[in-house]
Residue frames as qw, qx, qy, qz and C-alpha x, y, z in Angstrom:
[[0.347, -0.441, 0.423, -0.712, 22.54, 18.11, -12.09],
 [0.495, -0.159, -0.853, 0.044, 21.89, 15.22, -9.74],
 [0.234, -0.167, 0.438, -0.851, 19.18, 15.81, -7.15],
 [0.157, 0.384, 0.877, -0.243, 16.07, 14.35, -5.60],
 [0.039, 0.442, 0.557, 0.702, 13.30, 15.51, -7.94],
 [0.339, -0.788, -0.510, -0.058, 10.95, 16.50, -5.11],
 [0.483, -0.621, -0.096, 0.610, 13.63, 18.50, -3.32],
 [0.326, 0.017, 0.392, 0.860, 14.78, 20.14, -6.58],
 [0.072, -0.585, -0.569, -0.573, 11.23, 21.18, -7.54],
 [0.422, -0.786, -0.413, 0.183, 10.48, 22.45, -4.04],
 [0.455, -0.460, 0.064, 0.760, 13.65, 24.58, -4.04],
 [0.207, 0.225, 0.507, 0.806, 12.82, 25.85, -7.53],
 [0.195, -0.744, -0.570, -0.288, 9.33, 26.86, -6.45],
 [0.467, -0.736, -0.242, 0.427, 10.70, 28.68, -3.39],
 [0.391, -0.276, 0.258, 0.839, 13.11, 30.60, -5.68],
 [0.427, 0.673, 0.180, -0.577, 10.26, 31.47, -8.04],
 [0.078, -0.331, 0.763, 0.550, 11.88, 29.57, -10.93],
 [0.741, 0.401, 0.384, -0.377, 9.63, 28.51, -13.79],
 [0.259, -0.209, 0.768, 0.547, 10.12, 26.72, -17.08],
 [0.539, 0.311, -0.229, -0.749, 8.19, 26.80, -20.36],
 [0.802, 0.112, -0.535, -0.240, 8.54, 23.01, -20.67],
 [0.417, -0.452, 0.701, -0.360, 8.50, 20.53, -17.79],
 [0.739, 0.144, -0.605, -0.258, 8.88, 16.78, -18.40],
 [0.567, -0.419, 0.596, -0.383, 8.20, 14.21, -15.69],
 [0.818, 0.240, -0.485, -0.194, 9.34, 10.67, -16.45],
 [0.431, -0.571, 0.627, -0.307, 9.98, 8.85, -13.14],
 [0.176, 0.148, -0.971, -0.065, 10.73, 5.15, -12.73],
 [0.525, -0.382, -0.679, -0.344, 7.80, 2.88, -12.04],
 [0.282, -0.392, 0.440, -0.757, 5.98, 3.88, -8.83],
 [0.812, -0.097, 0.257, -0.516, 3.89, 0.69, -8.78],
 [0.128, 0.400, -0.897, -0.139, 5.87, -2.56, -8.93],
 [0.087, -0.232, -0.969, 0.005, 2.76, -4.48, -7.85],
 [0.274, -0.585, -0.562, -0.517, -1.01, -4.04, -7.54],
 [0.530, -0.583, -0.522, 0.327, -0.85, -3.64, -3.76],
 [0.370, -0.408, -0.094, 0.829, 0.98, -0.30, -3.93],
 [0.212, 0.543, 0.518, 0.626, -1.20, 1.36, -6.61],
 [0.223, -0.913, -0.336, -0.054, -2.85, 3.79, -4.13],
 [0.527, -0.658, 0.132, 0.522, 0.60, 4.89, -2.87],
 [0.489, 0.077, 0.485, 0.721, 1.84, 5.16, -6.46],
 [0.094, 0.753, 0.493, 0.425, -1.09, 7.38, -7.46],
 [0.370, -0.899, -0.138, 0.189, -0.40, 9.61, -4.47],
 [0.570, -0.396, 0.309, 0.650, 3.28, 9.84, -5.53],
 [0.351, 0.398, 0.532, 0.660, 2.29, 10.74, -9.09],
 [0.098, -0.899, -0.388, -0.180, -0.09, 13.43, -7.79],
 [0.482, -0.781, 0.037, 0.394, 2.63, 14.88, -5.57],
 [0.526, -0.153, 0.442, 0.710, 5.20, 14.87, -8.38],
 [0.245, 0.572, 0.561, 0.546, 2.78, 16.31, -10.92],
 [0.215, -0.936, -0.276, 0.036, 1.72, 19.07, -8.52],
 [0.510, -0.626, 0.201, 0.554, 5.37, 19.95, -7.93],
 [0.445, 0.135, 0.546, 0.697, 5.96, 20.05, -11.71],
 [0.070, 0.781, 0.517, 0.343, 2.87, 22.22, -12.28],
 [0.378, -0.858, -0.159, 0.308, 4.11, 24.61, -9.59],
 [0.374, -0.546, 0.357, 0.660, 7.20, 25.44, -11.68],
 [0.420, 0.405, 0.649, 0.488, 5.50, 25.47, -15.07],
 [0.030, -0.211, 0.040, 0.976, 5.30, 28.96, -16.51],
 [0.517, 0.550, 0.399, -0.520, 1.88, 30.27, -17.60],
 [0.632, 0.655, -0.196, -0.365, 1.32, 29.11, -21.15],
 [0.076, -0.542, 0.831, 0.096, 3.90, 26.35, -20.73],
 [0.815, 0.119, -0.470, -0.317, 3.76, 22.70, -21.73],
 [0.488, -0.442, 0.689, -0.303, 3.83, 19.86, -19.18],
 [0.720, 0.218, -0.610, -0.248, 4.61, 16.32, -20.30],
 [0.579, -0.414, 0.590, -0.382, 3.99, 13.47, -17.88],
 [0.627, 0.268, -0.700, -0.212, 5.06, 9.87, -18.46],
 [0.688, -0.365, 0.514, -0.359, 4.49, 6.60, -16.63],
 [0.499, 0.314, -0.788, -0.179, 5.90, 3.13, -17.06],
 [0.351, -0.133, 0.775, -0.508, 3.93, 1.65, -14.16],
 [0.271, -0.072, -0.859, -0.429, 2.13, -1.40, -15.55],
 [0.173, -0.439, -0.837, 0.277, -0.28, -1.52, -12.60],
 [0.104, 0.578, 0.243, -0.772, -1.45, 2.06, -13.18],
 [0.461, 0.497, 0.648, 0.347, -3.74, 2.24, -16.20],
 [0.227, 0.312, 0.244, 0.890, -4.20, 5.32, -18.40],
 [0.334, -0.727, -0.403, -0.444, -7.48, 6.33, -16.77],
 [0.667, -0.647, -0.238, 0.281, -5.99, 6.23, -13.27],
 [0.558, -0.064, 0.071, 0.824, -2.88, 8.07, -14.47],
 [0.057, 0.559, 0.333, 0.757, -5.06, 10.83, -15.92],
 [0.475, -0.796, -0.359, -0.108, -6.60, 11.43, -12.48],
 [0.634, -0.455, -0.069, 0.621, -3.13, 12.54, -11.30],
 [0.320, 0.063, 0.306, 0.894, -3.26, 15.30, -13.92],
 [0.051, -0.758, -0.581, -0.293, -6.64, 16.90, -13.28],
 [0.001, -0.766, 0.027, -0.643, -7.18, 20.44, -11.99],
 [0.692, -0.692, 0.039, -0.202, -7.45, 19.35, -8.38],
 [0.910, -0.156, 0.037, 0.383, -4.22, 17.29, -8.52],
 [0.578, 0.367, 0.052, 0.727, -2.25, 20.01, -10.28],
 [0.273, -0.630, -0.353, 0.635, -3.66, 22.91, -8.28],
 [0.056, 0.403, -0.230, -0.884, -4.35, 24.98, -11.36],
 [0.585, 0.491, 0.585, -0.273, -7.14, 25.15, -13.91],
 [0.329, 0.761, -0.251, -0.500, -5.37, 26.39, -17.02],
 [0.057, -0.392, 0.869, 0.297, -3.95, 23.07, -18.26],
 [0.850, 0.241, 0.125, -0.451, -5.77, 20.72, -20.63],
 [0.656, -0.142, 0.696, 0.257, -4.73, 17.33, -21.99],
 [0.400, 0.626, -0.339, -0.577, -3.72, 17.83, -25.61],
 [0.686, 0.310, -0.630, -0.191, -2.50, 14.30, -26.24],
 [0.676, -0.403, 0.570, -0.238, -2.44, 10.99, -24.43],
 [0.662, 0.473, -0.547, -0.197, -0.33, 8.31, -25.98],
 [0.919, -0.307, 0.248, -0.025, 0.86, 4.82, -25.26],
 [0.650, -0.305, 0.531, 0.449, 3.74, 2.80, -26.63],
 [0.289, 0.637, -0.375, -0.609, 5.14, 3.87, -30.04],
 [0.872, 0.350, -0.181, -0.291, 4.97, 1.59, -33.10],
 [0.518, 0.483, -0.685, 0.173, 8.43, 0.18, -32.35],
 [0.136, -0.182, 0.813, -0.536, 7.14, -1.14, -29.00],
 [0.593, -0.153, -0.513, -0.602, 4.23, -3.40, -30.16],
 [0.386, -0.172, 0.733, -0.533, 2.01, -5.24, -27.70],
 [0.135, -0.165, -0.943, -0.257, -0.15, -8.33, -28.03],
 [0.474, -0.380, -0.262, -0.750, -3.92, -7.85, -27.99],
 [0.796, -0.357, -0.480, -0.096, -4.19, -10.72, -25.50],
 [0.647, -0.225, -0.378, 0.622, -1.66, -9.12, -23.15],
 [0.028, -0.913, -0.225, -0.339, -3.07, -5.75, -22.03],
 [0.621, -0.718, 0.029, 0.313, -0.43, -5.51, -19.27],
 [0.660, 0.055, 0.290, 0.691, 2.07, -4.93, -22.08],
 [0.152, 0.725, 0.281, 0.610, 0.42, -1.55, -22.77],
 [0.550, -0.623, -0.365, 0.420, 1.99, 0.05, -19.71],
 [0.371, -0.058, 0.073, 0.924, 3.67, 3.10, -21.27],
 [0.052, 0.873, 0.485, -0.019, 1.72, 6.33, -20.93],
 [0.362, -0.066, 0.070, 0.927, 2.68, 9.83, -22.13],
 [0.043, 0.839, 0.540, -0.054, 0.46, 12.86, -21.64],
 [0.311, 0.175, 0.083, 0.931, 0.95, 16.38, -23.03],
 [0.119, -0.816, -0.533, 0.192, -0.82, 19.22, -21.27],
 [0.289, 0.124, 0.075, 0.946, -0.84, 22.90, -22.08]]
């Protein structure tokens, strides 16, 4: 299926569709530091739309490859207020896997984030 994610999720919510597993892995929302506030708003909107179609007891995975959005800021897009529900908890928060090493002196290289909530 090819569709705008926001439109797809909105239509799914209106139909009452839910899934046991929802994975969000959009392209970078923050190509530069100037747009970080707008990127965080976009993540909140996308994550809320995903949470709206997540079945009770389901698992929600959220990823980000935005180098200008750090893990702490990304986590704020996944809190109870952002998701509009209080039953989800962060089970895991990961960065790049071992086959994607980064240099200690180059923190910007640690831009991959993956969060599992249930």
